[in-house]
BALOBA-1460 file (C-alpha; in Angstrom, 3 decimals):
// residues 385
<rec num="1" residu="x" x="0.024" y="-0.099" z="-0.016"/>
<rec num="2" residu="x" x="1.018" y="3.585" z="-0.746"/>
<rec num="3" residu="x" x="1.396" y="5.655" z="2.290"/>
<rec num="4" residu="x" x="-1.104" y="8.590" z="2.965"/>
<rec num="5" residu="x" x="0.008" y="12.139" z="1.929"/>
<rec num="6" residu="x" x="0.571" y="14.380" z="4.831"/>
<rec num="7" residu="x" x="-1.879" y="16.900" z="3.119"/>
<rec num="8" residu="x" x="-4.592" y="14.628" z="3.222"/>
<rec num="9" residu="x" x="-4.153" y="13.442" z="6.833"/>
<rec num="10" residu="x" x="-7.462" y="14.199" z="8.652"/>
<rec num="11" residu="x" x="-7.387" y="16.186" z="11.853"/>
<rec num="12" residu="x" x="-8.524" y="13.165" z="13.644"/>
<rec num="13" residu="x" x="-5.655" y="11.135" z="12.321"/>
<rec num="14" residu="x" x="-3.118" y="13.865" z="12.799"/>
<rec num="15" residu="x" x="-0.529" y="13.805" z="15.616"/>
<rec num="16" residu="x" x="-1.694" y="15.379" z="18.917"/>
<rec num="17" residu="x" x="0.536" y="18.438" z="18.384"/>
<rec num="18" residu="x" x="-1.033" y="19.242" z="14.928"/>
<rec num="19" residu="x" x="-4.497" y="18.837" z="16.326"/>
<rec num="20" residu="x" x="-3.977" y="21.495" z="18.892"/>
<rec num="21" residu="x" x="-2.594" y="23.867" z="16.292"/>
<rec num="22" residu="x" x="-5.672" y="23.586" z="14.319"/>
<rec num="23" residu="x" x="-7.874" y="24.237" z="17.350"/>
<rec num="24" residu="x" x="-5.950" y="27.349" z="18.062"/>
<rec num="25" residu="x" x="-6.354" y="28.544" z="14.648"/>
<rec num="26" residu="x" x="-10.039" y="27.996" z="14.449"/>
<rec num="27" residu="x" x="-10.302" y="29.874" z="17.711"/>
<rec num="28" residu="x" x="-8.471" y="32.827" z="16.502"/>
<rec num="29" residu="x" x="-10.795" y="33.068" z="13.455"/>
<rec num="30" residu="x" x="-13.874" y="32.783" z="15.301"/>
<rec num="31" residu="x" x="-13.141" y="35.509" z="17.973"/>
<rec num="32" residu="x" x="-13.679" y="38.685" z="15.458"/>
<rec num="33" residu="x" x="-16.817" y="37.002" z="14.117"/>
<rec num="34" residu="x" x="-18.134" y="36.717" z="17.664"/>
<rec num="35" residu="x" x="-17.235" y="40.162" z="18.519"/>
<rec num="36" residu="x" x="-19.031" y="41.551" z="15.395"/>
<rec num="37" residu="x" x="-22.151" y="39.289" z="15.915"/>
<rec num="38" residu="x" x="-22.237" y="40.526" z="19.554"/>
<rec num="39" residu="x" x="-21.566" y="44.402" z="18.919"/>
<rec num="40" residu="x" x="-23.753" y="44.564" z="15.580"/>
<rec num="41" residu="x" x="-27.054" y="44.578" z="17.369"/>
<rec num="42" residu="x" x="-25.780" y="46.845" z="19.859"/>
<rec num="43" residu="x" x="-24.679" y="49.382" z="17.352"/>
<rec num="44" residu="x" x="-28.009" y="48.949" z="15.320"/>
<rec num="45" residu="x" x="-29.962" y="49.645" z="18.780"/>
<rec num="46" residu="x" x="-27.858" y="52.620" z="19.420"/>
<rec num="47" residu="x" x="-28.376" y="54.017" z="16.029"/>
<rec num="48" residu="x" x="-31.898" y="53.480" z="16.084"/>
<rec num="49" residu="x" x="-32.267" y="55.136" z="19.460"/>
<rec num="50" residu="x" x="-30.274" y="58.092" z="18.223"/>
<rec num="51" residu="x" x="-32.535" y="58.400" z="15.216"/>
<rec num="52" residu="x" x="-35.665" y="58.200" z="17.419"/>
<rec num="53" residu="x" x="-34.307" y="60.756" z="19.975"/>
<rec num="54" residu="x" x="-33.185" y="63.030" z="17.045"/>
<rec num="55" residu="x" x="-36.265" y="62.791" z="15.074"/>
<rec num="56" residu="x" x="-38.579" y="63.335" z="18.173"/>
<rec num="57" residu="x" x="-36.509" y="66.471" z="19.109"/>
<rec num="58" residu="x" x="-36.365" y="67.937" z="15.613"/>
<rec num="59" residu="x" x="-39.801" y="67.147" z="14.227"/>
<rec num="60" residu="x" x="-42.031" y="66.798" z="17.529"/>
<rec num="61" residu="x" x="-40.144" y="69.248" z="20.020"/>
<rec num="62" residu="x" x="-41.174" y="69.080" z="23.598"/>
<rec num="63" residu="x" x="-41.460" y="72.072" z="25.850"/>
<rec num="64" residu="x" x="-41.311" y="71.762" z="29.577"/>
<rec num="65" residu="x" x="-42.105" y="75.268" z="30.030"/>
<rec num="66" residu="x" x="-45.696" y="76.126" z="29.444"/>
<rec num="67" residu="x" x="-46.803" y="79.187" z="31.281"/>
<rec num="68" residu="x" x="-50.466" y="80.625" z="31.726"/>
<rec num="69" residu="x" x="-49.994" y="84.471" z="31.526"/>
<rec num="70" residu="x" x="-52.680" y="87.055" z="32.525"/>
<rec num="71" residu="x" x="-52.918" y="90.669" z="31.695"/>
<rec num="72" residu="x" x="-52.064" y="93.061" z="34.457"/>
<rec num="73" residu="x" x="-53.508" y="96.822" z="34.318"/>
<rec num="74" residu="x" x="-51.854" y="99.353" z="36.506"/>
<rec num="75" residu="x" x="-54.330" y="101.566" z="38.039"/>
<rec num="76" residu="x" x="-53.330" y="105.290" z="38.133"/>
<rec num="77" residu="x" x="-55.821" y="108.298" z="38.591"/>
<rec num="78" residu="x" x="-56.606" y="109.987" z="35.290"/>
<rec num="79" residu="x" x="-57.089" y="113.450" z="36.769"/>
<rec num="80" residu="x" x="-54.843" y="116.338" z="35.483"/>
<rec num="81" residu="x" x="-54.038" y="117.372" z="39.193"/>
<rec num="82" residu="x" x="-53.246" y="115.451" z="42.217"/>
<rec num="83" residu="x" x="-56.048" y="114.557" z="44.640"/>
<rec num="84" residu="x" x="-56.884" y="113.173" z="47.894"/>
<rec num="85" residu="x" x="-58.348" y="109.652" z="48.446"/>
<rec num="86" residu="x" x="-61.529" y="109.953" z="50.445"/>
<rec num="87" residu="x" x="-62.799" y="106.456" z="50.236"/>
<rec num="88" residu="x" x="-61.623" y="102.918" z="49.038"/>
<rec num="89" residu="x" x="-64.458" y="100.730" z="47.887"/>
<rec num="90" residu="x" x="-62.628" y="97.273" z="47.078"/>
<rec num="91" residu="x" x="-60.618" y="94.786" z="49.033"/>
<rec num="92" residu="x" x="-58.009" y="92.400" z="47.865"/>
<rec num="93" residu="x" x="-59.052" y="89.376" z="45.605"/>
<rec num="94" residu="x" x="-62.663" y="90.212" z="45.475"/>
<rec num="95" residu="x" x="-64.114" y="89.771" z="42.048"/>
<rec num="96" residu="x" x="-65.221" y="92.890" z="40.218"/>
<rec num="97" residu="x" x="-67.056" y="93.890" z="37.094"/>
<rec num="98" residu="x" x="-65.772" y="96.459" z="34.507"/>
<rec num="99" residu="x" x="-66.810" y="99.858" z="35.542"/>
<rec num="100" residu="x" x="-66.872" y="99.208" z="39.168"/>
<rec num="101" residu="x" x="-65.590" y="102.114" z="41.320"/>
<rec num="102" residu="x" x="-62.361" y="101.205" z="43.023"/>
<rec num="103" residu="x" x="-61.680" y="104.307" z="45.050"/>
<rec num="104" residu="x" x="-62.755" y="107.983" z="45.001"/>
<rec num="105" residu="x" x="-60.850" y="111.131" z="45.018"/>
<rec num="106" residu="x" x="-62.101" y="114.273" z="46.861"/>
<rec num="107" residu="x" x="-64.295" y="115.965" z="44.213"/>
<rec num="108" residu="x" x="-64.608" y="119.487" z="45.806"/>
<rec num="109" residu="x" x="-61.726" y="121.050" z="44.181"/>
<rec num="110" residu="x" x="-62.745" y="119.860" z="40.652"/>
<rec num="111" residu="x" x="-66.244" y="120.978" z="41.327"/>
<rec num="112" residu="x" x="-65.063" y="124.491" z="42.254"/>
<rec num="113" residu="x" x="-63.069" y="124.805" z="39.001"/>
<rec num="114" residu="x" x="-66.007" y="123.520" z="36.955"/>
<rec num="115" residu="x" x="-68.368" y="126.257" z="38.507"/>
<rec num="116" residu="x" x="-65.709" y="129.010" z="38.091"/>
<rec num="117" residu="x" x="-65.279" y="128.165" z="34.372"/>
<rec num="118" residu="x" x="-69.162" y="128.007" z="33.884"/>
<rec num="119" residu="x" x="-69.611" y="131.459" z="35.312"/>
<rec num="120" residu="x" x="-66.633" y="132.502" z="33.106"/>
<rec num="121" residu="x" x="-68.291" y="131.034" z="30.009"/>
<rec num="122" residu="x" x="-71.478" y="132.743" z="30.829"/>
<rec num="123" residu="x" x="-69.725" y="136.245" z="31.062"/>
<rec num="124" residu="x" x="-68.005" y="135.722" z="27.848"/>
<rec num="125" residu="x" x="-71.093" y="134.612" z="25.822"/>
<rec num="126" residu="x" x="-73.036" y="137.991" z="25.652"/>
<rec num="127" residu="x" x="-72.517" y="139.938" z="22.170"/>
<rec num="128" residu="x" x="-71.313" y="143.406" z="21.654"/>
<rec num="129" residu="x" x="-74.473" y="145.649" z="21.872"/>
<rec num="130" residu="x" x="-72.531" y="149.016" z="21.305"/>
<rec num="131" residu="x" x="-71.019" y="147.917" z="18.063"/>
<rec num="132" residu="x" x="-74.335" y="146.306" z="17.065"/>
<rec num="133" residu="x" x="-76.050" y="149.718" z="17.618"/>
<rec num="134" residu="x" x="-73.502" y="151.469" z="15.671"/>
<rec num="135" residu="x" x="-74.023" y="149.089" z="12.736"/>
<rec num="136" residu="x" x="-77.612" y="149.582" z="12.939"/>
<rec num="137" residu="x" x="-77.156" y="153.557" z="12.883"/>
<rec num="138" residu="x" x="-74.704" y="153.111" z="9.933"/>
<rec num="139" residu="x" x="-77.297" y="151.060" z="8.022"/>
<rec num="140" residu="x" x="-80.115" y="153.535" z="8.633"/>
<rec num="141" residu="x" x="-77.758" y="156.392" z="7.587"/>
<rec num="142" residu="x" x="-76.924" y="154.585" z="4.377"/>
<rec num="143" residu="x" x="-80.446" y="153.979" z="3.549"/>
<rec num="144" residu="x" x="-81.388" y="157.693" z="4.082"/>
<rec num="145" residu="x" x="-78.349" y="158.527" z="1.978"/>
<rec num="146" residu="x" x="-79.680" y="156.402" z="-0.837"/>
<rec num="147" residu="x" x="-83.048" y="157.906" z="-0.594"/>
<rec num="148" residu="x" x="-81.579" y="161.476" z="-0.973"/>
<rec num="149" residu="x" x="-79.501" y="160.534" z="-3.722"/>
<rec num="150" residu="x" x="-82.498" y="159.148" z="-5.456"/>
<rec num="151" residu="x" x="-84.399" y="162.336" z="-4.977"/>
<rec num="152" residu="x" x="-81.467" y="164.489" z="-6.033"/>
<rec num="153" residu="x" x="-81.198" y="162.500" z="-9.128"/>
<rec num="154" residu="x" x="-84.780" y="162.982" z="-10.043"/>
<rec num="155" residu="x" x="-84.614" y="166.656" z="-9.171"/>
<rec num="156" residu="x" x="-81.614" y="167.054" z="-11.445"/>
<rec num="157" residu="x" x="-83.292" y="165.312" z="-14.287"/>
<rec num="158" residu="x" x="-86.562" y="167.393" z="-13.871"/>
<rec num="159" residu="x" x="-84.420" y="170.558" z="-13.968"/>
<rec num="160" residu="x" x="-82.338" y="169.677" z="-16.870"/>
<rec num="161" residu="x" x="-85.764" y="169.160" z="-18.728"/>
<rec num="162" residu="x" x="-87.056" y="172.494" z="-17.417"/>
<rec num="163" residu="x" x="-83.809" y="174.189" z="-18.634"/>
<rec num="164" residu="x" x="-84.149" y="172.683" z="-22.020"/>
<rec num="165" residu="x" x="-87.544" y="174.419" z="-22.330"/>
<rec num="166" residu="x" x="-86.077" y="177.563" z="-20.807"/>
<rec num="167" residu="x" x="-88.357" y="177.541" z="-17.838"/>
<rec num="168" residu="x" x="-85.416" y="177.962" z="-15.434"/>
<rec num="169" residu="x" x="-82.183" y="179.449" z="-15.413"/>
<rec num="170" residu="x" x="-78.641" y="177.985" z="-15.532"/>
<rec num="171" residu="x" x="-78.045" y="178.880" z="-12.035"/>
<rec num="172" residu="x" x="-80.996" y="176.782" z="-10.910"/>
<rec num="173" residu="x" x="-79.647" y="173.788" z="-13.004"/>
<rec num="174" residu="x" x="-76.159" y="174.187" z="-11.447"/>
<rec num="175" residu="x" x="-77.754" y="174.204" z="-7.992"/>
<rec num="176" residu="x" x="-79.585" y="170.924" z="-8.713"/>
<rec num="177" residu="x" x="-76.352" y="169.471" z="-9.971"/>
<rec num="178" residu="x" x="-74.452" y="170.402" z="-6.779"/>
<rec num="179" residu="x" x="-77.170" y="168.952" z="-4.694"/>
<rec num="180" residu="x" x="-76.982" y="165.538" z="-6.597"/>
<rec num="181" residu="x" x="-73.117" y="165.519" z="-6.372"/>
<rec num="182" residu="x" x="-73.493" y="166.186" z="-2.367"/>
<rec num="183" residu="x" x="-76.158" y="163.506" z="-2.207"/>
<rec num="184" residu="x" x="-73.888" y="160.991" z="-3.969"/>
<rec num="185" residu="x" x="-70.934" y="161.820" z="-1.625"/>
<rec num="186" residu="x" x="-73.204" y="161.494" z="1.318"/>
<rec num="187" residu="x" x="-74.251" y="158.028" z="0.062"/>
<rec num="188" residu="x" x="-70.516" y="156.895" z="-0.628"/>
<rec num="189" residu="x" x="-69.571" y="157.954" z="2.944"/>
<rec num="190" residu="x" x="-72.608" y="156.214" z="4.490"/>
<rec num="191" residu="x" x="-71.579" y="153.027" z="2.703"/>
<rec num="192" residu="x" x="-68.004" y="153.382" z="4.082"/>
<rec num="193" residu="x" x="-69.244" y="154.078" z="7.607"/>
<rec num="194" residu="x" x="-71.536" y="150.911" z="7.331"/>
<rec num="195" residu="x" x="-68.631" y="148.832" z="6.270"/>
<rec num="196" residu="x" x="-66.360" y="150.205" z="8.985"/>
<rec num="197" residu="x" x="-69.008" y="149.227" z="11.614"/>
<rec num="198" residu="x" x="-69.665" y="145.765" z="10.053"/>
<rec num="199" residu="x" x="-66.044" y="145.046" z="10.189"/>
<rec num="200" residu="x" x="-65.499" y="146.288" z="13.797"/>
<rec num="201" residu="x" x="-68.427" y="144.056" z="14.829"/>
<rec num="202" residu="x" x="-67.069" y="141.015" z="13.046"/>
<rec num="203" residu="x" x="-63.769" y="141.430" z="14.331"/>
<rec num="204" residu="x" x="-65.039" y="141.830" z="17.967"/>
<rec num="205" residu="x" x="-67.342" y="138.866" z="17.427"/>
<rec num="206" residu="x" x="-64.279" y="136.788" z="16.296"/>
<rec num="207" residu="x" x="-62.354" y="137.828" z="19.158"/>
<rec num="208" residu="x" x="-65.077" y="136.811" z="21.582"/>
<rec num="209" residu="x" x="-65.814" y="133.544" z="19.925"/>
<rec num="210" residu="x" x="-62.052" y="132.505" z="20.386"/>
<rec num="211" residu="x" x="-62.344" y="133.407" z="24.090"/>
<rec num="212" residu="x" x="-65.630" y="131.466" z="24.299"/>
<rec num="213" residu="x" x="-64.071" y="128.560" z="22.617"/>
<rec num="214" residu="x" x="-61.128" y="128.425" z="24.921"/>
<rec num="215" residu="x" x="-63.329" y="128.670" z="27.979"/>
<rec num="216" residu="x" x="-65.325" y="125.925" z="26.561"/>
<rec num="217" residu="x" x="-62.314" y="123.650" z="26.259"/>
<rec num="218" residu="x" x="-61.238" y="124.409" z="29.714"/>
<rec num="219" residu="x" x="-64.765" y="123.558" z="30.932"/>
<rec num="220" residu="x" x="-64.859" y="120.257" z="29.252"/>
<rec num="221" residu="x" x="-61.300" y="119.461" z="30.666"/>
<rec num="222" residu="x" x="-62.500" y="120.289" z="34.195"/>
<rec num="223" residu="x" x="-65.720" y="118.306" z="33.717"/>
<rec num="224" residu="x" x="-63.682" y="115.122" z="32.802"/>
<rec num="225" residu="x" x="-61.422" y="115.565" z="35.765"/>
<rec num="226" residu="x" x="-64.484" y="115.746" z="37.985"/>
<rec num="227" residu="x" x="-65.837" y="112.575" z="36.260"/>
<rec num="228" residu="x" x="-62.493" y="110.934" z="36.806"/>
<rec num="229" residu="x" x="-62.388" y="111.352" z="40.680"/>
<rec num="230" residu="x" x="-64.201" y="107.915" z="40.756"/>
<rec num="231" residu="x" x="-61.408" y="105.545" z="39.598"/>
<rec num="232" residu="x" x="-63.090" y="102.484" z="38.024"/>
<rec num="233" residu="x" x="-62.100" y="98.764" z="37.183"/>
<rec num="234" residu="x" x="-60.814" y="98.788" z="33.574"/>
<rec num="235" residu="x" x="-62.087" y="95.144" z="32.881"/>
<rec num="236" residu="x" x="-63.610" y="92.123" z="34.728"/>
<rec num="237" residu="x" x="-61.102" y="90.912" z="37.395"/>
<rec num="238" residu="x" x="-59.585" y="91.494" z="40.869"/>
<rec num="239" residu="x" x="-57.035" y="93.514" z="42.743"/>
<rec num="240" residu="x" x="-54.451" y="91.169" z="44.181"/>
<rec num="241" residu="x" x="-53.597" y="93.670" z="46.944"/>
<rec num="242" residu="x" x="-55.155" y="97.069" z="48.052"/>
<rec num="243" residu="x" x="-52.907" y="99.521" z="49.948"/>
<rec num="244" residu="x" x="-54.450" y="102.958" z="49.519"/>
<rec num="245" residu="x" x="-55.071" y="104.602" z="52.887"/>
<rec num="246" residu="x" x="-57.591" y="107.446" z="53.074"/>
<rec num="247" residu="x" x="-56.099" y="110.824" z="52.841"/>
<rec num="248" residu="x" x="-53.216" y="109.679" z="50.440"/>
<rec num="249" residu="x" x="-52.535" y="112.102" z="47.579"/>
<rec num="250" residu="x" x="-52.467" y="110.275" z="44.444"/>
<rec num="251" residu="x" x="-51.854" y="111.565" z="40.733"/>
<rec num="252" residu="x" x="-51.355" y="110.206" z="37.219"/>
<rec num="253" residu="x" x="-47.617" y="110.114" z="37.770"/>
<rec num="254" residu="x" x="-47.710" y="106.969" z="39.813"/>
<rec num="255" residu="x" x="-49.750" y="103.582" z="39.767"/>
<rec num="256" residu="x" x="-51.422" y="103.020" z="43.163"/>
<rec num="257" residu="x" x="-52.866" y="99.539" z="42.302"/>
<rec num="258" residu="x" x="-52.195" y="96.542" z="40.111"/>
<rec num="259" residu="x" x="-55.441" y="95.062" z="38.644"/>
<rec num="260" residu="x" x="-55.725" y="91.486" z="37.386"/>
<rec num="261" residu="x" x="-57.879" y="91.048" z="34.217"/>
<rec num="262" residu="x" x="-59.963" y="87.940" z="33.879"/>
<rec num="263" residu="x" x="-58.904" y="85.867" z="30.728"/>
<rec num="264" residu="x" x="-60.283" y="87.823" z="27.839"/>
<rec num="265" residu="x" x="-62.399" y="86.276" z="25.119"/>
<rec num="266" residu="x" x="-59.782" y="86.530" z="22.563"/>
<rec num="267" residu="x" x="-57.187" y="84.768" z="24.826"/>
<rec num="268" residu="x" x="-59.245" y="82.495" z="27.126"/>
<rec num="269" residu="x" x="-57.613" y="79.399" z="25.826"/>
<rec num="270" residu="x" x="-54.118" y="80.551" z="24.909"/>
<rec num="271" residu="x" x="-50.983" y="79.610" z="26.538"/>
<rec num="272" residu="x" x="-47.354" y="80.355" z="25.997"/>
<rec num="273" residu="x" x="-44.601" y="77.624" z="25.591"/>
<rec num="274" residu="x" x="-40.843" y="78.039" z="25.218"/>
<rec num="275" residu="x" x="-38.625" y="75.795" z="23.109"/>
<rec num="276" residu="x" x="-34.936" y="75.487" z="22.527"/>
<rec num="277" residu="x" x="-33.680" y="77.419" z="19.718"/>
<rec num="278" residu="x" x="-32.701" y="74.260" z="17.552"/>
<rec num="279" residu="x" x="-36.343" y="73.146" z="17.423"/>
<rec num="280" residu="x" x="-37.883" y="76.516" z="16.779"/>
<rec num="281" residu="x" x="-37.479" y="77.049" z="12.999"/>
<rec num="282" residu="x" x="-39.538" y="73.892" z="12.412"/>
<rec num="283" residu="x" x="-42.473" y="75.278" z="14.398"/>
<rec num="284" residu="x" x="-45.225" y="76.749" z="12.114"/>
<rec num="285" residu="x" x="-48.563" y="78.352" z="12.700"/>
<rec num="286" residu="x" x="-51.277" y="75.895" z="12.622"/>
<rec num="287" residu="x" x="-49.332" y="72.847" z="13.618"/>
<rec num="288" residu="x" x="-51.030" y="70.284" z="15.993"/>
<rec num="289" residu="x" x="-49.970" y="70.243" z="19.595"/>
<rec num="290" residu="x" x="-50.597" y="68.500" z="22.884"/>
<rec num="291" residu="x" x="-50.553" y="70.294" z="26.445"/>
<rec num="292" residu="x" x="-50.641" y="68.825" z="29.918"/>
<rec num="293" residu="x" x="-50.800" y="70.548" z="33.334"/>
<rec num="294" residu="x" x="-50.274" y="69.163" z="36.800"/>
<rec num="295" residu="x" x="-53.689" y="70.939" z="37.626"/>
<rec num="296" residu="x" x="-55.416" y="68.362" z="35.353"/>
<rec num="297" residu="x" x="-53.730" y="65.121" z="35.931"/>
<rec num="298" residu="x" x="-54.385" y="62.375" z="33.504"/>
<rec num="299" residu="x" x="-55.779" y="64.877" z="30.932"/>
<rec num="300" residu="x" x="-54.040" y="65.851" z="27.539"/>
<rec num="301" residu="x" x="-55.313" y="68.789" z="25.733"/>
<rec num="302" residu="x" x="-55.336" y="69.072" z="22.160"/>
<rec num="303" residu="x" x="-54.046" y="72.301" z="20.794"/>
<rec num="304" residu="x" x="-52.667" y="74.291" z="17.725"/>
<rec num="305" residu="x" x="-49.881" y="76.750" z="17.207"/>
<rec num="306" residu="x" x="-51.499" y="80.058" z="17.117"/>
<rec num="307" residu="x" x="-48.234" y="82.009" z="16.396"/>
<rec num="308" residu="x" x="-44.666" y="82.347" z="17.313"/>
<rec num="309" residu="x" x="-42.840" y="85.275" z="19.278"/>
<rec num="310" residu="x" x="-39.995" y="86.363" z="17.217"/>
<rec num="311" residu="x" x="-38.284" y="88.531" z="19.918"/>
<rec num="312" residu="x" x="-37.462" y="88.332" z="23.621"/>
<rec num="313" residu="x" x="-36.942" y="91.079" z="25.990"/>
<rec num="314" residu="x" x="-33.283" y="90.149" z="26.643"/>
<rec num="315" residu="x" x="-32.533" y="91.041" z="23.068"/>
<rec num="316" residu="x" x="-34.409" y="94.277" z="23.047"/>
<rec num="317" residu="x" x="-32.362" y="97.379" z="22.464"/>
<rec num="318" residu="x" x="-33.413" y="100.265" z="24.528"/>
<rec num="319" residu="x" x="-34.173" y="103.633" z="22.834"/>
<rec num="320" residu="x" x="-31.633" y="106.230" z="23.619"/>
<rec num="321" residu="x" x="-28.680" y="108.120" z="22.485"/>
<rec num="322" residu="x" x="-25.800" y="105.893" z="23.717"/>
<rec num="323" residu="x" x="-24.033" y="103.551" z="21.528"/>
<rec num="324" residu="x" x="-25.380" y="100.053" z="21.151"/>
<rec num="325" residu="x" x="-23.811" y="97.646" z="23.630"/>
<rec num="326" residu="x" x="-23.436" y="94.002" z="22.506"/>
<rec num="327" residu="x" x="-23.616" y="91.908" z="25.624"/>
<rec num="328" residu="x" x="-21.867" y="88.514" z="25.614"/>
<rec num="329" residu="x" x="-24.126" y="85.533" z="25.498"/>
<rec num="330" residu="x" x="-24.950" y="83.762" z="28.688"/>
<rec num="331" residu="x" x="-24.002" y="80.325" z="29.520"/>
<rec num="332" residu="x" x="-27.621" y="79.133" z="28.818"/>
<rec num="333" residu="x" x="-29.123" y="80.224" z="25.547"/>
<rec num="334" residu="x" x="-32.430" y="82.074" z="25.759"/>
<rec num="335" residu="x" x="-35.408" y="79.856" z="24.805"/>
<rec num="336" residu="x" x="-37.788" y="81.214" z="22.124"/>
<rec num="337" residu="x" x="-41.611" y="81.410" z="22.559"/>
<rec num="338" residu="x" x="-44.882" y="80.294" z="20.894"/>
<rec num="339" residu="x" x="-48.424" y="80.763" z="21.538"/>
<rec num="340" residu="x" x="-50.757" y="77.649" z="21.791"/>
<rec num="341" residu="x" x="-54.385" y="77.783" z="21.561"/>
<rec num="342" residu="x" x="-56.189" y="75.039" z="23.353"/>
<rec num="343" residu="x" x="-58.994" y="73.432" z="21.373"/>
<rec num="344" residu="x" x="-61.343" y="72.796" z="24.394"/>
<rec num="345" residu="x" x="-63.763" y="75.898" z="24.568"/>
<rec num="346" residu="x" x="-64.281" y="75.179" z="28.425"/>
<rec num="347" residu="x" x="-60.530" y="75.333" z="29.291"/>
<rec num="348" residu="x" x="-59.684" y="77.493" z="32.266"/>
<rec num="349" residu="x" x="-56.653" y="77.341" z="34.292"/>
<rec num="350" residu="x" x="-55.334" y="79.771" z="37.116"/>
<rec num="351" residu="x" x="-52.639" y="82.300" z="36.096"/>
<rec num="352" residu="x" x="-49.086" y="81.523" z="36.666"/>
<rec num="353" residu="x" x="-49.704" y="77.760" z="36.199"/>
<rec num="354" residu="x" x="-47.106" y="75.560" z="34.474"/>
<rec num="355" residu="x" x="-47.269" y="72.540" z="32.277"/>
<rec num="356" residu="x" x="-45.711" y="70.718" z="29.236"/>
<rec num="357" residu="x" x="-46.327" y="70.578" z="25.629"/>
<rec num="358" residu="x" x="-45.262" y="68.980" z="22.472"/>
<rec num="359" residu="x" x="-45.652" y="70.251" z="18.745"/>
<rec num="360" residu="x" x="-46.209" y="67.670" z="16.186"/>
<rec num="361" residu="x" x="-45.139" y="67.769" z="12.575"/>
<rec num="362" residu="x" x="-45.809" y="65.644" z="9.431"/>
<rec num="363" residu="x" x="-42.459" y="64.239" z="9.481"/>
<rec num="364" residu="x" x="-41.398" y="60.834" z="11.293"/>
<rec num="365" residu="x" x="-44.858" y="60.051" z="12.282"/>
<rec num="366" residu="x" x="-43.717" y="56.970" z="14.191"/>
<rec num="367" residu="x" x="-41.537" y="59.094" z="16.442"/>
<rec num="368" residu="x" x="-44.623" y="61.427" z="17.028"/>
<rec num="369" residu="x" x="-46.478" y="58.355" z="18.050"/>
<rec num="370" residu="x" x="-43.786" y="57.698" z="20.585"/>
<rec num="371" residu="x" x="-43.888" y="61.243" z="21.843"/>
<rec num="372" residu="x" x="-47.680" y="61.041" z="22.225"/>
<rec num="373" residu="x" x="-47.156" y="57.991" z="24.447"/>
<rec num="374" residu="x" x="-44.645" y="59.661" z="26.494"/>
<rec num="375" residu="x" x="-47.097" y="62.759" z="26.972"/>
<rec num="376" residu="x" x="-49.634" y="60.464" z="28.159"/>
<rec num="377" residu="x" x="-47.320" y="58.716" z="30.598"/>
<rec num="378" residu="x" x="-46.266" y="62.160" z="31.923"/>
<rec num="379" residu="x" x="-50.014" y="63.022" z="32.381"/>
<rec num="380" residu="x" x="-50.710" y="59.863" z="34.402"/>
<rec num="381" residu="x" x="-47.522" y="60.766" z="36.487"/>
<rec num="382" residu="x" x="-49.234" y="63.995" z="37.433"/>
<rec num="383" residu="x" x="-51.636" y="61.976" z="39.687"/>
<rec num="384" residu="x" x="-48.587" y="61.402" z="41.929"/>
<rec num="385" residu="x" x="-47.120" y="64.886" z="42.031"/>
């Protein structure tokens, strides 16, 4: 028999040392494969988790800063002069209606000013009887002069006819002519006198009307001040604190009370949410959103983006003559805001309440579904907070 070739010797029939060499080689070849097979699912899972987180933050941004804001109106007296408080009709945190009197200012000084201006107006309103009488006399004189001129003209025409017939002398005709010229001159003078009297009366009436108009304006301002001595509520709401003692001098220069208006019809179901700057460009008006509040555990309110706020107070440049100062950025970048409108018409929540919100886009709907699940989990967690 021919001996077997070493190349064809099986591992089983190979010597012991050769078999150990083959085992070590197979172990070296399988270790990288094992590492790859072990790490690949972990890499895929991390990649998938990164994509889910990235897509949720970009297309379905979440805000943990939802605020319910309320309009605050500073109450200041609207009288043009300072006044003394005589009575305070309200107390803190009591609901009030628009037009209810908050406090009263002593009206006596303002009543005295109104009475004084009324008397001045009554004294300024009579006309100018002397000038009117002078105009009447000028008109009567002009009318008489016109009558005399007409008579002189008729007499001259008659004398001219008589002279043509030789019934009168030339001297008589000349006398009639001189009478006519004098009558015409008298009429001219009468017209001039009437015009002067009329101008004087018109000028005096114009000056008097200017004075009367000025007094009327002052009287209207004084009457407005008198009406403003009762300071009223500008809207339905309440005053969180009332600290106006009787006898205090108040004026329009300083607010004496802060008044909280009830939620107005246009903003009754609106809240403000802030977002990181990276997610802000993707937020569009009309996008769907969800809002949760600790005040309503377990509930998720459907909403829409009503608008975005494109500026914050930290980046507002004050009006002035100074050179603009560019402040260095803070460690934490400012968040940008948007307005959310709750779909529920009966939604109400007290001012200064906080919540969370998520805005949804049409992209990556699977991550949007995951975000909705997280929102509902947080809403249920609110039961334990």
